[in-house]
N, C-alpha and C positions, 0 to 999 in steps of 0.2 A: 449116612456115609460121610458127609463132610464133617460132622461133629466128631465122629469116631476117629477120622484121620487127624484132626487137630488135637484131640484129647490124648491119643496114643503117641503123638510125636514127642520125642525126647528133646528137651531144651538144648542139651549139649550138641546133639546132631543138627539141630536147627541153626545154631550159631556157627558151627563148623562149615555149614553149607550156605551161609547167608548170601555170599556174593553170587552163587549160582541161582539161588531163589530170586534174588534181585534181577539178574540177567534174564532168566526165563520167565519169571512171574511178571515183572513190571514191563520190561521191554517187549517180551513176547505178547503180552496183552495189548500193548500199544500198537505193535505191528499187526496183530490179528484184527484189532479194531479198524485200522485203515484199510486192510484188505477186504474185510466184510463190508465196510462202508462203500468202498470203491465199486465192488462188484454189484452190490444192491443198487447203488446210484445208477450204474451203467444199465442194468436190467430194467430199472424204472424208466430211464430216458429212452430206451429202445421199445418201451411199451410192451414188454413180454409178460407182464403180470395181468392175468385175466381172472374174472370171476368164474367159479366152477360151474354154475348153473346156466348162465346165458352168454358167456364168452365176452362180456363187456370188459374193456380195458380199465384197470384200476391205476390211478396216478397217486403215488405216495408223496407226502411232503418231505422236505429235507429234514425237518425236526423229527418226524417219525422214523426216518431212516437212521438218524443218529441214535435215537433211543433204542431201536431194534439192534443196531450194531453193538452198542454198549452192553445190552442185555445178553446177547449171544456170546460175546468174547469174554465176559466177566467170569464165566465158570471155568475157563481153562486152567488158570493157576491154582484155583481151589481144588479142582478135581485131581490135579497132579499130586497134591499132598497125600491123597488116599493111597497112592502107589508106593509110598515110602513105608517099608516094613519096620516095625519097632524091633530094636535089638535086645 
C-alpha cells in the first residue's frame, strides 16, 4: 500500500502541495512523537504496564520508550500519502 501510494503520486501534485506535506508530514510527526512519548512515559511512571499472565509490573527504559514512540509515529505521514488519489 505504501509503495502504491508513492508510485501513483504525480510529481506535479507533490510539488504543488509540498508546503502542506512539510507541515503535516514533518511537524505532525514530531508532535505525534512527543505526544506518544509523553503518554507512554507517564503510563510507565504510574506503573500501569502489567504482564498478562501474572500481573507483575513491567518497567520500561527511557531508550525503549523513545524507540517505541519513533516506530509508532513514523507511519503517520507515509500512510497519508495513500489517501491522495491520482488525477
